[in-house]
C-alpha positions, -999 to +999 in steps of 0.1 A: +000+000+000+012+035-008+016+061+020-015+082+020-007+103+051+002+134+030-022+129+001-056+145-005-083+120-012-102+121-045-134+117-024-142+112+012-176+102+027-192+090+059-209+056+057-246+056+066-271+029+078-289+028+044-257+013+029-255-018+052-260-054+045-277-079+068-243-084+086-242-048+096-212-038+074-213-017+043-223-034+010-192-042-012-213-029-042-216+005-024-178+006-020-174-003-057-196+026-068-176+050-047-144+035-062-158+042-096-167+078-086-132+084-071-114+071-103-136+092-125-129+123-104-091+115-106-093+110-144-108+145-149-076+159-132-056+145-162-079+162-187-114+176-183-132+150-204-161+127-199-149+093-187-165+058-186-153+028-167-137+001-190-125-023-163-120-027-125-091-050-119-078-066-087-105-053-064-096-065-030-118-062+000-093-064+029-114-053+059-150-045+065-164-009+065-190+002+091-216+028+097-200+060+108-166+052+092-151+082+073-140+065+041-113+081+019-104+071-016-069+079-027-060+078-063-028+079-085-023+075-122-004+042-130-005+046-168-020+070-194-026+058-229-041+077-259-077+072-248-075+056-214-061+061-180-053+034-154-058+045-119-048+028-086-073+035-058-065+029-022-094+030+003-090+038+040-116+039+068-111+061+098-133+049+127-139+054+164-152+082+185-118+099+184-113+093+146-076+083+150-079+047+141-074+044+102-072+011+084-067+001+048-099-016+037-099-019-001-077-014-032-084-016-069-071-007-103-095+010-126-092+018-163-112+048-174-117+058-211-124+093-223-155+095-246-173+119-267-211+127-266-218+095-286-197+075-261-169+068-286-134+068-273-115+101-278-079+112-271-073+123-235-049+149-247-061+170-277-038+158-305-041+192-323-026+209-292+001+183-284 
């Protein structure tokens, strides 16, 4: 896991009761949707385009997330191609009344593709300007 102590998260949110499963932890699917949002937000820092998710690789649920946890999604670009960007997402949960206990809960690699209004792949960097 990369050191996230000095990084700013792409997104951060508090987990609420509506997102729990029957076991009392947060649905993995909810975490996946937030992973997708964080990767999309990060991709827009490379270039202000519209992005769609091509693939989520190596999603690993390491520890459960609970109601009240402050969950932070840290992103870094692994690779940028002509129309796609590969993003590593590390997810940490801060829990407890004092909010000092932080644990690594999930990680994933997400490939986002820049698209036009007809959802066709387009270059991330405008080739005319490059």
